[in-house]
C-alpha positions, -999 to 999 in steps of 0.1 A, spaced: -464 -767 -209 -461 -777 -173 -481 -809 -171 -473 -845 -181 -500 -846 -208 -485 -815 -225 -451 -831 -229 -447 -842 -265 -414 -861 -269 -419 -865 -307 -420 -828 -312 -388 -823 -291 -370 -852 -308 -376 -835 -341 -361 -803 -328 -330 -819 -314 -327 -843 -344 -324 -874 -322 -350 -902 -316 -348 -918 -281 -350 -955 -276 -359 -948 -240 -383 -918 -240 -383 -917 -202 -348 -903 -204 -359 -874 -225 -389 -868 -202 -366 -867 -172 -342 -844 -189 -371 -819 -193 -383 -821 -157 -373 -795 -132 -370 -804 -96 -400 -781 -87 -423 -803 -109 -408 -835 -95 -414 -825 -59 -450 -817 -66 -456 -853 -78 -443 -870 -47 -467 -873 -19 -459 -883 17 -474 -918 11 -460 -922 -23 -432 -946 -32 -415 -924 -58 -384 -904 -50 -383 -869 -65 -346 -874 -74 -357 -902 -98 -379 -878 -116 -360 -845 -121 -330 -837 -143 -303 -827 -119 -283 -859 -122 -285 -857 -160 -272 -821 -158 -242 -834 -139 -235 -860 -165 -242 -837 -194 -219 -810 -181 -189 -835 -182 -198 -849 -216 -203 -814 -230 -169 -804 -217 -153 -835 -234 -169 -829 -267 -160 -792 -268 -124 -798 -256 -120 -825 -284 -134 -801 -310 -111 -773 -300 -80 -795 -297 -86 -807 -333 -95 -772 -346 -66 -754 -330 -37 -778 -328 -12 -749 -322 -32 -733 -294 -17 -732 -259 -34 -748 -229 -45 -714 -217 -60 -704 -250 -79 -737 -253 -91 -733 -217 -105 -698 -223 -123 -709 -255 -137 -740 -238 -148 -719 -208 -168 -695 -230 -184 -723 -250 -197 -742 -220 -206 -711 -200 -242 -706 -189 -248 -676 -213 -237 -697 -243 -257 -728 -233 -287 -707 -224 -286 -690 -259 -284 -724 -276 -312 -737 -255 -334 -707 -262 -327 -710 -300 -339 -746 -299 -369 -737 -278 -361 -762 -251 -376 -740 -224 -411 -746 -240 -409 -783 -232 -397 -782 -196 -421 -794 -169 -420 -768 -141 -438 -767 -108 -464 -740 -103 -442 -717 -83 -413 -719 -107 -437 -714 -136 -451 -683 -121 -416 -669 -114 -407 -671 -151 -385 -702 -150 -387 -707 -188 -369 -675 -193 -342 -679 -166 -307 -682 -181 -294 -707 -156 -324 -730 -160 -321 -729 -198 -284 -738 -196 -293 -766 -171 -318 -782 -195 -293 -781 -224 -268 -801 -202 -296 -825 -192 -305 -832 -228 -268 -838 -236 -266 -863 -207 -298 -880 -218 -287 -884 -254 -253 -898 -242 -271 -924 -220 -295 -934 -247 -272 -935 -277 -236 -930 -267 -210 -904 -277 -215 -901 -314 -251 -889 -315 -243 -867 -285 -214 -851 -304 -237 -845 -333 -263 -828 -311 -237 -806 -294 -218 -796 -326 -251 -788 -343 -266 -768 -314 -234 -749 -307 -224 -748 -344 -221 -710 -349 -204 -705 -315 -179 -733 -323 -171 -718 -357 -166 -684 -342 -143 -696 -314 -107 -684 -316 -80 -677 -291 -81 -639 -296 -118 -637 -292 -118 -659 -262 -93 -637 -244 -114 -606 -252 -145 -624 -241 -132 -632 -206 -153 -607 -186 -131 -607 -155 -99 -601 -174 -116 -574 -196 -130 -556 -165 -96 -558 -148 -78 -543 -178 -105 -516 -182 -101 -505 -146 -63 -506 -148 -64 -484 -179 -85 -459 -160 -60 -461 -131 -87 -475 -107 -83 -501 -80 -89 -538 -89 -126 -550 -86 -136 -568 -54 -158 -599 -55 -177 -611 -25 -200 -641 -21 -232 -627 -5 -256 -656 -8 -256 -694 -15 -288 -710 -25 -298 -747 -28 -285 -780 -16 -248 -788 -16 -250 -808 -48 -268 -781 -67 -259 -747 -53 -263 -713 -69 -238 -686 -57 -246 -649 -57 -216 -627 -59 -214 -589 -54 -188 -570 -74 -178 -536 -64 -154 -511 -79 -148 -474 -79 -181 -462 -92 -204 -491 -91 -217 -522 -75 -235 -551 -92 -244 -588 -86 -240 -620 -106 -250 -656 -101 -237 -690 -112 -234 -726 -102 -198 -720 -91 -182 -690 -75 -160 -685 -105 -191 -685 -128 -209 -661 -105 -179 -637 -106 -177 -639 -143 -215 -631 -145 -210 -601 -122 -181 -589 -143 -202 -592 -175 -230 -572 -158 -205 -545 -148 -191 -542 -183 -227 -539 -197 -233 -512 -172 -202 -495 -184 -214 -497 -219 -191 -525 -230 -211 -556 -238 -190 -588 -240 
């Protein structure tokens, strides 16, 4: 589904349970930069930035954080700031958002350029998380906070209900890895940024994690997220899925 004619907003609206007044917002939310750049010719008057979803991702990320923080604050009035932060971090993390996006089937509706399509963009965790954020931002612009809250709480329903301070602490991959290595009397893991890809406003960081007995890589939109991803990979390699 990588062409304009294949994009069916009515089908997607049924899935996300929200009807857009401005369908162009939904179309933009489902447009990857690779598709947008293919549509802009040297003599054209369109700007690729006006077609793809990166600005909506930026907005959606902030709105998503607000909705999740509000939910957790109300659900756990006795929780400490640290406990709330850990729960929120897990709920808005790329793996959680990618899972929710995949369960909704959002990847099937994204318009990718030919190269990204061939490289398996629809299955990439980071891109699935991105489109979830973009849809969140688009709903907010089109209908405001209430329908956006409904979408987020419905899409993340099970994850929100399962959130609790103890589980959040256990699910922090960097802390879990640190504690596991300490228990084995090994040195602390070392994180090194080995590559940075993309423009300043939309970077992907690649981090190498090394410890006594292994070396893995992780990626994320921030260095912290990339380190957490690497720690998660290391734990999986050790046989401890988080």
